[in-house]
C-alpha positions in Angstrom: 14.5 -17.2 -32.3 11.5 -15.5 -30.7 11.2 -18.5 -28.3 14.9 -18.4 -27.4 14.8 -14.7 -26.6 11.7 -15.3 -24.4 13.4 -18.2 -22.6 16.5 -16.0 -21.9 14.2 -13.2 -20.6 12.3 -15.6 -18.3 15.6 -17.1 -17.1 16.9 -13.6 -16.3 13.6 -12.8 -14.4 14.1 -16.0 -12.4 17.8 -15.4 -11.6 17.7 -11.7 -10.8 15.9 -11.9 -7.4 18.0 -15.1 -6.5 21.3 -13.3 -7.2 20.1 -10.1 -5.4 19.3 -12.2 -2.3 22.5 -14.2 -2.5 24.7 -11.1 -2.7 22.4 -9.0 -0.5 21.8 -6.3 -3.1 19.3 -4.2 -1.2 20.1 -0.7 -2.5 18.2 -1.1 -5.8 14.6 -2.2 -6.4 14.2 -5.5 -8.3 12.6 -3.6 -11.2 15.7 -1.4 -11.7 17.9 -4.4 -11.7 15.7 -6.0 -14.4 16.1 -2.9 -16.6 19.9 -3.0 -16.1 20.0 -6.8 -16.9 17.9 -6.1 -20.0 20.5 -3.6 -21.2 23.3 -6.2 -20.6 21.6 -9.1 -22.5 20.2 -6.8 -25.2 21.9 -5.2 -28.2 23.8 -2.7 -25.9 26.2 -5.4 -24.6 25.9 -9.1 -25.4 23.0 -9.0 -27.9 21.6 -12.3 -26.6 18.0 -11.0 -27.0 16.2 -9.1 -29.7 12.7 -7.7 -29.3 10.2 -9.7 -31.4 6.4 -9.2 -31.9 5.7 -11.9 -29.3 8.0 -10.3 -26.7 6.6 -6.8 -27.5 3.1 -8.1 -27.0 4.0 -9.7 -23.6 5.8 -6.4 -22.6 2.7 -4.4 -23.5 0.6 -6.8 -21.4 3.2 -6.3 -18.6 2.8 -2.5 -18.5 -1.0 -2.9 -18.6 -0.9 -5.3 -15.6 1.5 -3.0 -13.8 -0.8 0.0 -14.1 -3.7 -2.2 -13.1 -2.0 -3.3 -10.0 -0.9 0.3 -9.3 -4.6 1.4 -9.3 -5.3 -1.6 -7.0 -2.7 -0.2 -4.4 -4.5 3.0 -3.7 -5.9 3.2 -0.2 -9.1 5.1 -0.6 -9.7 5.2 3.1 -7.2 8.0 3.1 -9.8 10.2 1.3 -12.4 9.6 4.0 -13.2 12.7 5.9 -12.1 12.3 9.5 -11.9 14.6 12.5 -9.8 17.8 12.4 -8.9 17.9 16.1 -5.9 16.0 17.4 -6.2 13.4 20.2 -3.8 13.6 23.2 -2.1 10.5 21.8 -1.4 12.2 18.5 -0.2 15.4 20.1 2.3 13.4 22.1 3.6 11.2 19.3 3.4 13.7 16.4 6.7 14.6 14.6 5.6 18.0 13.5 1.8 18.1 13.1 -0.4 15.3 11.8 -2.9 17.8 10.4 -1.0 17.3 7.2 -2.6 14.1 6.0 -1.1 11.9 3.2 -3.7 13.2 0.8 -3.1 16.9 1.6 0.7 16.5 1.4 0.5 14.6 -1.9 -1.7 17.3 -3.5 0.7 20.1 -2.3 3.8 18.1 -3.4 2.4 17.4 -6.9 1.4 21.0 -7.4 5.0 22.0 -6.9 6.0 19.3 -9.5 3.5 20.8 -12.0 4.8 24.3 -11.6 8.5 23.3 -11.8 7.8 21.1 -14.8 6.2 24.0 -16.7 9.2 26.3 -15.8 11.7 23.7 -16.9 9.9 23.1 -20.1 9.9 26.8 -20.8 13.6 27.0 -20.1 14.3 24.2 -22.6 12.1 25.9 -25.2 13.7 29.3 -24.7 17.3 27.8 -24.9 16.4 25.9 -28.1 17.4 22.6 -26.6 13.9 21.1 -26.9 11.2 23.1 -28.5 8.0 21.1 -27.7 6.9 22.9 -24.5 3.9 20.7 -23.6 5.7 17.4 -24.3 8.6 18.4 -22.1 6.3 19.5 -19.3 4.5 16.1 -19.4 7.7 14.2 -19.4 9.3 16.1 -16.5 6.1 15.6 -14.4 6.1 11.8 -14.7 6.8 9.4 -11.9 7.4 5.7 -12.2 4.6 4.3 -10.0 5.7 0.7 -10.5 9.3 1.3 -9.3 8.0 3.5 -6.4 5.6 0.7 -5.3 8.4 -1.9 -5.5 10.7 0.2 -3.3 8.0 0.9 -0.8 7.0 -2.8 -0.6 10.6 -3.9 -0.1 10.8 -1.4 2.9 7.4 -2.5 4.2 6.1 1.1 4.0 2.8 0.9 2.0 0.7 0.7 5.2 2.5 3.7 6.8 1.7 7.4 6.5 5.1 8.1 4.8 4.6 5.3 2.3 1.0 6.3 1.5 2.1 9.9 0.9 4.8 8.9 -1.5 2.4 6.4 -3.2 -0.2 9.2 -3.7 2.4 11.6 -5.1 3.4 8.9 -7.5 -0.2 8.2 -8.4 -0.6 11.8 -9.4 2.7 11.4 -11.2 1.2 8.8 -13.5 -2.4 9.9 -13.7 -1.9 13.6 -14.4 0.8 13.0 -17.2 -1.5 10.2 -18.5 -4.4 12.7 -18.9 -2.0 15.3 -20.2 -0.7 12.8 -22.8 -4.3 12.0 -23.8 -5.1 15.7 -24.3 -1.8 16.3 -26.1 -2.5 13.5 -28.6 -6.1 14.7 -29.0 -5.0 18.3 -29.8 -1.9 17.7 -31.9 -2.6 14.2 -33.3 -4.3 13.6 -36.6 -6.2 10.4 -35.7 -7.5 11.1 -32.2 -11.2 11.1 -31.2 -13.1 14.1 -29.7 -12.1 15.0 -26.2 -15.6 14.6 -24.8 -15.4 10.9 -25.6 -12.8 10.5 -22.8 -15.8 10.8 -20.4 -16.9 7.4 -21.7 -13.9 5.9 -19.8 -15.3 7.2 -16.5 -18.9 6.3 -17.4 -18.0 2.7 -18.2 -15.9 2.5 -15.0 -18.9 3.7 -13.0 -21.2 1.3 -14.7 -18.9 -1.7 -14.0 -18.5 -0.6 -10.4 -22.3 -0.5 -9.9 -22.8 -3.8 -11.8 -20.3 -5.8 -9.9 -20.6 -4.2 -6.4 -22.1 -7.3 -4.8 -19.7 -9.6 -6.6 -17.4 -10.5 -3.8 -20.1 -11.2 -1.3 -21.7 -13.6 -3.8 -18.4 -15.0 -4.9 -17.6 -16.4 -1.4 -20.5 -18.8 -1.7 -19.7 -20.2 -5.1 -15.9 -20.1 -5.3 -14.2 -23.2 -6.5 -10.5 -23.6 -7.2 -11.2 -24.5 -10.8 -13.2 -21.4 -11.6 -11.1 -18.6 -10.0 -13.9 -16.1 -10.6 -12.2 -13.2 -8.9 -9.2 -13.5 -11.4 -11.6 -13.8 -14.3 -13.4 -10.6 -13.1 -10.0 -8.8 -12.9 -9.0 -9.6 -16.4 -12.5 -8.8 -17.7 -12.2 -5.4 -16.1 -8.7 -4.9 -17.6 -9.7 -5.9 -21.2 -12.9 -3.9 -21.0 -11.3 -0.6 -19.8 -8.3 -1.0 -22.1 -10.7 -1.5 -25.1 -12.8 1.5 -24.1 -9.7 3.7 -23.6 -8.2 2.8 -27.0 -11.6 3.2 -28.7 -11.8 6.9 -27.6 -8.2 7.7 -28.5 -6.7 7.4 -25.0 -3.8 5.3 -24.0 -4.4 1.7 -22.9 -2.5 2.3 -19.6 -5.2 4.8 -18.6 -7.8 2.1 -19.1 -5.8 -0.4 -17.1 -5.2 2.1 -14.2 -8.9 2.9 -14.0 -9.7 -0.9 -14.1 -7.5 -1.3 -11.0 -9.3 1.5 -9.2 -12.7 -0.2 -10.1 -11.5 -3.5 -8.7 -10.1 -1.8 -5.5 -13.5 -0.1 -4.9 -15.2 -3.6 -5.2 -13.2 -4.6 -2.0 -11.5 -7.8 -3.2 -10.1 -10.1 -0.5 -6.4 -10.1 0.2 -6.2 -13.6 -1.3 -7.4 -12.1 -4.6 -4.9 -9.3 -4.5 -2.2 -11.8 -3.7 -3.0 -14.0 -6.7 -3.0 -11.0 -9.0 0.3 -9.9 -7.6 1.6 -13.4 -8.3 0.5 -13.3 -11.9 1.7 -9.8 -12.5 5.1 -9.7 -10.7 5.7 -13.4 -11.4 5.4 -13.3 -15.2 4.2 -10.2 -17.1 5.8 -7.3 -15.2 9.4 -8.7 -15.2 9.1 -9.2 -19.0 8.1 -5.5 -19.4 11.1 -4.2 -17.3 13.7 -6.5 -18.9 12.4 -5.7 -22.4 12.6 -2.0 -21.5 16.3 -2.5 -21.0 16.7 -4.6 -24.1 15.1 -1.8 -26.2 17.7 0.8 -24.9 20.4 0.2 -27.5 23.2 2.2 -25.9 25.6 1.6 -28.8 23.4 3.6 -31.1 22.2 6.2 -28.6 25.7 7.2 -27.3 27.2 7.8 -30.8 25.2 11.0 -31.1 26.8 14.2 -29.7 23.5 15.9 -29.1 22.2 12.9 -27.2 25.2 13.0 -24.9 24.6 16.7 -24.2 20.9 16.2 -23.5 21.1 13.2 -21.2 22.6 15.0 -18.2 20.3 18.0 -18.8 17.2 15.9 -19.0 18.3 14.0 -15.9 18.7 17.2 -14.0 15.3 18.3 -15.2 13.7 15.1 -13.9 15.3 15.6 -10.5 14.7 19.4 -10.2 11.1 19.0 -11.1 10.5 17.0 -8.0 12.6 19.0 -5.6 9.7 21.1 -4.3 8.3 18.0 -2.7 11.1 18.1 -0.2 9.8 21.2 1.7 6.2 19.8 1.5 7.3 16.4 3.0 9.2 18.3 5.8 5.9 19.6 7.1 5.2 16.1 8.6 8.3 13.9 8.2 11.8 14.3 9.4 14.4 15.9 7.1 16.3 12.8 6.0 13.0 11.1 5.1 11.8 14.2 3.2 15.0 13.9 1.1 14.5 10.2 0.7 10.9 10.5 -0.4 11.7 13.4 -2.8 14.5 11.3 -4.4 12.2 8.3 -4.8 9.5 10.4 -6.5 12.2 11.5 -9.1 12.2 7.9 -10.5 10.5 7.9 -13.9 10.4 5.3 -16.7 6.9 3.7 -17.3 5.1 6.9 -18.4 8.2 8.2 -20.2 8.1 5.1 -22.4 4.4 5.6 -23.1 4.8 9.3 -23.8 7.7 8.8 -26.1 5.9 6.0 -28.0 3.0 8.4 -28.7 5.3 11.3 -29.5 7.3 9.2 -32.0 4.1 8.0 -33.7 3.1 11.7 -34.0 6.6 12.5 -35.3 7.0 15.3 -32.7 10.3 14.1 -31.4 13.6 12.8 -32.9 15.3 9.6 -32.2 18.2 11.4 -30.5 15.8 13.3 -28.2 13.8 10.2 -27.4 17.0 8.3 -26.6 18.2 11.1 -24.3 14.9 11.2 -22.4 15.0 7.4 -22.0 18.6 7.2 -20.7 18.0 10.1 -18.4 15.0 8.3 -17.0 17.0 5.2 -16.5 19.6 7.2 -14.5 16.8 8.3 -12.2 15.7 4.7 -11.7 19.3 3.8 -10.6 20.3 6.9 -8.6 17.0 7.8 -6.9 16.4 4.4 -5.2 20.0 4.5 -4.0 19.4 7.9 -2.3 16.1 6.7 -0.9 17.6 3.5 0.7 20.5 5.5 2.0 18.6 8.2 3.9 15.3 6.6 4.9 14.8 5.5 8.5 11.6 4.7 10.5 9.5 7.7 11.5 8.7 8.2 15.2 5.0 7.9 14.4 5.6 4.4 12.9 7.1 3.3 16.2 4.3 4.3 18.6 2.5 1.7 20.6 -0.9 0.4 19.7 -3.5 2.8 21.1 -6.3 1.3 23.3 -9.2 3.4 24.5 -11.4 2.1 27.3 -14.9 3.6 27.7 -15.8 3.0 31.3 -13.4 2.9 34.3 -14.4 0.1 36.7 -13.1 -3.1 38.4 -13.4 -4.9 35.1 -11.4 -2.5 32.9 -8.9 -0.8 35.2 -6.8 -4.0 36.0 -6.7 -4.9 32.3 -5.5 -1.4 31.4 -2.8 -1.5 34.1 -1.5 -4.8 32.7 -1.6 -3.5 29.1 0.4 -0.4 29.9 3.4 -2.7 30.7 3.5 -4.0 27.1 3.2 -2.6 23.6 0.1 -0.5 24.3 -0.7 3.2 24.9 -3.8 3.1 27.1 -6.4 5.9 27.7 -9.6 5.5 29.8 -12.8 7.6 29.8 -15.5 7.8 32.4 -18.6 9.9 33.1 -18.7 9.0 36.8 -16.8 11.6 39.0 -16.4 9.0 41.8 -14.8 6.5 39.4 -12.5 9.3 38.2 -11.4 10.1 41.7 -10.8 6.4 42.5 -8.7 5.4 39.4 -7.1 8.5 37.8 -3.9 8.0 39.9 -3.6 4.4 38.7 -4.3 4.8 34.9 -4.8 7.8 32.6 -8.5 8.5 33.0 -10.4 11.4 31.4 -13.7 12.6 33.0 -16.5 13.4 30.5 -19.9 14.7 31.1 -21.7 12.6 28.5 -21.0 9.4 26.6 -22.9 10.3 23.4 -21.3 9.2 20.1 -20.8 12.9 19.1 -19.1 13.8 22.3 -16.8 10.8 22.0 -15.9 11.8 18.4 -15.2 15.4 19.5 -12.9 14.2 22.2 -11.0 11.9 19.9 -12.1 8.7 21.7 -12.8 7.0 18.5 -9.4 7.8 17.1 -7.7 4.7 18.3 -6.5 1.3 17.1 -8.6 -0.7 19.6 -11.8 0.5 21.4 -13.0 -1.3 24.5 -16.6 -0.6 25.5 -16.5 -1.7 29.1 -19.4 0.3 30.5 -22.0 -1.5 32.5 -24.9 -0.2 30.4 -25.3 -2.8 27.6 -27.7 -0.8 25.5 -25.3 2.2 25.5 -22.4 -0.1 24.6 -24.4 -1.4 21.6 -25.2 2.0 20.2 -21.6 3.2 20.7 -20.3 0.1 19.0 -22.3 0.8 15.9 -21.2 4.5 15.9 -17.6 3.6 16.3 -17.8 1.1 13.5 -19.4 3.7 11.2 -16.6 6.1 12.2 -13.9 3.6 11.1 -12.5 2.1 14.3 -10.5 -1.0 13.3 -11.2 -3.2 16.4 -14.1 -2.8 18.8 -14.5 -5.0 21.9 -17.9 -4.7 23.7 -18.9 -5.9 27.2 -22.4 -7.2 27.6 -23.4 -8.1 31.2 -27.1 -8.4 30.2 -27.4 -11.6 28.2 -30.8 -10.6 26.9 -29.4 -7.5 25.2 -26.5 -9.6 23.8 -28.9 -12.2 22.4 -30.8 -9.5 20.6 -27.8 -7.8 19.0 -25.1 -10.5 18.9 -25.6 -11.5 15.2 -25.7 -7.9 14.0 -22.5 -7.0 15.9 -20.6 -10.1 14.7 -21.7 -9.3 11.1 -20.1 -5.8 11.6 -16.9 -7.4 12.9 -17.4 -6.3 16.5 -16.1 -8.6 19.2 -18.3 -9.2 22.2 -17.8 -10.8 25.6 -19.9 -11.6 28.6 -18.2 -11.7 32.1 -20.1 -14.8 33.5 -19.4 -16.8 30.3 -15.7 -15.7 30.3 -15.4 -16.9 33.9 -17.1 -20.2 33.1 -14.7 -20.7 30.1 -11.7 -19.9 32.3 -12.8 -22.3 35.1 -13.4 -25.1 32.5 -9.9 -24.5 31.1 -8.4 -24.7 34.6 -10.1 -28.1 35.2 -9.2 -29.5 31.8 -5.7 -27.9 31.6 -4.3 -27.2 35.1 -1.3 -25.3 33.7 -3.6 -22.6 32.2 -3.5 -20.4 35.3 0.3 -20.8 35.6 0.6 -19.6 32.0 -1.7 -16.7 32.5 0.1 -15.5 35.6 3.6 -16.0 34.2 5.5 -12.7 34.2 8.1 -13.9 31.6 5.8 -15.6 29.1 2.4 -14.8 27.8 -0.3 -15.7 25.3 -0.5 -13.6 22.1 -2.8 -13.4 19.1 -1.8 -11.7 15.9 -3.2 -11.4 12.4 -0.6 -12.1 9.7 -0.4 -9.1 7.4 3.2 -9.3 6.4 3.7 -11.1 3.1 7.2 -12.0 4.1 5.8 -14.6 6.4 2.9 -15.9 4.2 3.1 -19.2 2.2 5.8 -20.3 4.7 5.7 -23.5 6.7 5.9 -22.9 10.5 9.1 -24.9 10.8 10.7 -22.5 8.3 9.8 -19.3 10.1 13.0 -17.5 11.1 11.7 -17.2 14.7 10.2 -20.7 15.0 12.4 -21.5 17.9 11.3 -18.5 20.0 7.6 -19.1 20.1 5.1 -21.9 20.3 2.1 -21.6 17.9 -0.9 -23.4 19.5 -3.7 -22.5 17.2 -4.2 -21.0 13.7 -7.5 -19.4 13.0 -8.4 -19.3 9.3 -11.8 -18.2 8.0 -13.2 -18.5 11.5 -12.0 -22.1 11.8 -9.5 -23.5 14.2 -6.5 -25.4 12.8 -4.3 -27.5 15.0 -0.8 -26.6 13.6 2.3 -28.6 13.2 5.7 -27.8 11.6 4.4 -28.4 8.1 1.4 -26.1 8.4 1.6 -23.2 5.9 0.9 -19.7 7.2 -1.6 -17.9 4.9 -2.2 -14.2 4.6 -4.9 -13.1 7.1 -4.4 -16.1 9.4 -4.7 -15.3 13.1 -2.0 -17.0 15.2 -2.3 -17.8 18.9 1.1 -18.4 20.3 3.1 -18.2 23.5 6.6 -16.8 24.1 8.9 -14.5 26.0 7.2 -11.2 26.5 10.0 -9.1 25.0 10.7 -11.4 22.1 7.1 -12.2 21.4 6.2 -8.5 21.2 8.8 -7.9 18.5 7.6 -11.0 16.6 4.0 -9.9 16.9 4.8 -6.5 15.4 6.8 -8.1 12.5 3.9 -10.4 11.7 1.3 -7.6 11.9 3.2 -5.1 9.8 1.3 -4.8 6.5 3.6 -5.3 3.5 
């Protein structure tokens, strides 16, 4: 019977996304549909599935893997200290004021959640509806990080400021209640360990981080498909941290979450993360969500009058506890999106299950109260994503053009800047030569600076750009500025070296840092050879309707897909695929992988949209 129930659950996990795609059900995240289907196939409706020891164990693994992957989603670059002054580009494109970073907004928003949760818990205690003040405060402050991540992924928002803000609020909404639950169990439980032992979790995490810091550099040299060492490391971290957490009286999900953070700080490749997502979301996590629905026996829960009274009250408490985030999100995002983000953070389920499981084992909550909390949490998972999908629309700051800053205004850089301004780029130029400023400022946006030191460039916001082009004639200065810009965190740096001797001395170092270099004489030689070997090259380069593009594929919607099956395959011609610095001659059966660089030609308007779609991180 156990095996039959598991087969039904796995069949449901397979059919749910297919049916949602067939009938275009986009208003609810897949995780929410899995919970609803679990209710339908469980004792509440058809009673096809009953939870067995095997299914419970797989479900527990599912929530552990879910929290592990949640820790892996945090973008720690957001915590890196950056400049406080705004660049002219940011001032022009800001919705309100970008001084409110995702980190700052998330801290402010979750502080409002803590305050409101405490007030609501006090109200329930005073009214006599629920007497355990601390347990209620923990429950009202929870956010379902797994469902939030699923909703943000489906909208392709995890790489955007809005998505990262909501993600960080949700991280606090799992981490803070998780710590609160650990303290609650330690104080009121009879079998818990001393509180100071919780520090062992952080100590072990730090030890693992230091021990395996060089792992992924070494791994690239010994990787074989039959060893999958990165996946073995991931599960070693999970089991180790879960074991340590349970040994000191904490919840296993706290250990799993910390394990995800450790692996994230080890900087795994996108391929590693993709395989872990496949294991988690392909098998364990759907079992957890469907089993959650199966365990909600509505026939039993809805027969209690007190449960029926508490369900709407707990639901309102879950929603009201998050409402303060609306005014915080409005500081940076438009009103409709502030409402959408607030609604999404009101989803709660994962931590509610963990909290109630601990509370029931401590006998501090009745079955009726537990059922009311669960059903109210389920309502948030259904209603909140509906509100989010209804009101969310792209932010202005998400639609701005790619910023390109040129250091050096001369005959080599100005014509390029003029051409780029006609496309999907916002160009700024900087020069320290007054005569060059006088010559070119009417043709392109040029800023005159006295000095080109790294500190001056930082102070003027020159390094706050998507692409930095160091086109100054001074090769040594370009080299020093390239290193400073890389240390600052500029994503792409292109450096001009007219002196081949300087380039020879520093080329290996710069390429190791990921800096792109070019030399004008060599570029001219390459172009001339191309003209001789391919006479149509010049025609293509001068074509006003079509152009050559290069894009790095970051959107998972277009990975593991054959070129012939791309939805825009008829609109572009892919001439080269660059994978791991190797050129691949593509054909219709070539499969696009995450991180591939595609060189393609196409109509300038259509190709720009396709390029943006491929490069949007999802």
